[in-house]
N, C-alpha and C positions, 0 to 999 in steps of 0.2 A: 171172130176173135178180134179182140181191140190191138191197136198198133202198140201199144205198151206189151201187151199179152204175147203176140208174136215176137215182138225185141227179147223179152226174157223169155223166152223160149228157146229163141236161138243163140243167146248168152248161155244159158243154162248147157245147153247142149256141148257149147265150146269148151267150158269149163271143167264140164264133166268127162269130155274126152282127154282133155289134158290130165287132169287127174287119174283117170285109168291109164293111160300111157307114162306119166310117171311111176305110177305102182309098178308095170311093167318094163319100166326103163326103157324104153322104144323109142331112142333118141331120134331115128328117121319120120316115125309117127309124130313128135312132138313138133319136129322143124317144118312139117307141114301144116301146121297150125297156125305158122304165124306168115304174112305176108315178106316178101324178098326186104324190102326195107323195114320194116318191124322195128320197134325201140322197146326193150324191156329194163323197167327199172323198180328194185328190190328194196329191202330195208336198209343193207348197209350200201356206202359208200361206193363200195368196189362193185357191187353188182349192177351196173349198166350194160346194155347189149344192143349194139345198132345193127341191125342187116344177119345177114343169114350166118356169115361167119363168126361172125360176135357172139349170135345167139348158140349157133354150133358149140363154140368152145365154153360159153355158160352152161347151157346144160349136160355137156360132159364131164365140169366139173362137180354140178349138183348129183351126175346120176354116179360118179365116181366113189360118191362117200358111203359110207358103211350104213346109211337111214336113208330112210323115204321122207319127202316133203309131200305133203298133199294139205287141201283145203276144204273143209267144209263151209255150209255158206246157207242160211235159211232166207235171208231177205236181200234181194239186188234190187234197185231201180235201172231203169234202162228206158231209153229214149231211141225212136228210129228217124232217119231222114234218108229217105231212098236207099242207098246201098252202103250206109253207115250207121252203127249201132253203137252207143256209148253207154257204160254202165259205170256203177260203183255203188260198194254195200260194206256192213260189216259182216266179218268171216272170222274162223278160228284154224289158225295153222295148227298141223297136226305133224308131229316129228316122231315116225316111227322106227325102231330097230336099233336105237342105240343103246348105250349102256344103261341109261336110267329108263329103259321100258319108254312109252308113249307120253311125251311132252305135249302140253297144247299151250296154245299162246292167243290173245288178242290178235287180230289183223284187220286190213280193210282190202279190199281189192277192187282194180278199177280198170278199165282200158276203153279200147275204139275196137270195133270189128270192123271189117270192110267184105264186103261179098262179093265173091270173085267171079270170072264171066263162068264157071262152070256152076256158079248156083251154090259154093260154099262158103260161109264165113269163117274168116279167119282173123288174128289178130293183127292189127295195125299197131298196135301201142298196148302194154300189158304194166299196170303197176301193182305191187303186191309190197303192205307193208306194216310193220307194226306201230300202232298210235303212239304218239309220243305219250312219256310218263311226266304228269303234273306233280 
């Protein structure tokens, strides 16, 4: 397996776990996917979280909403150097369960994964954003 294929396998695995944990509203599980000093940026100006306590507050807010936020993606680009993987690619944001039914929006995902001492990959940085309208 090529280095890029290995990196993509790790990225897909972590993103799929994140989507599954968001769907099941498992806050503790979500937080385990992030390094203690991880940084998250979303589309909105207030969607910034640095470190475990801010990530916990951010995801508590997301999980308390009457809808579920998920992503799907077909093509991601990833590169790896040692215990660090960075990735980027187009995605679709899916909002489930609000009064309007399922809504979908174009989205972009990017991030950095680091391998922890117990060999698991976690987010050091995660960014999800809607592309700018022209």
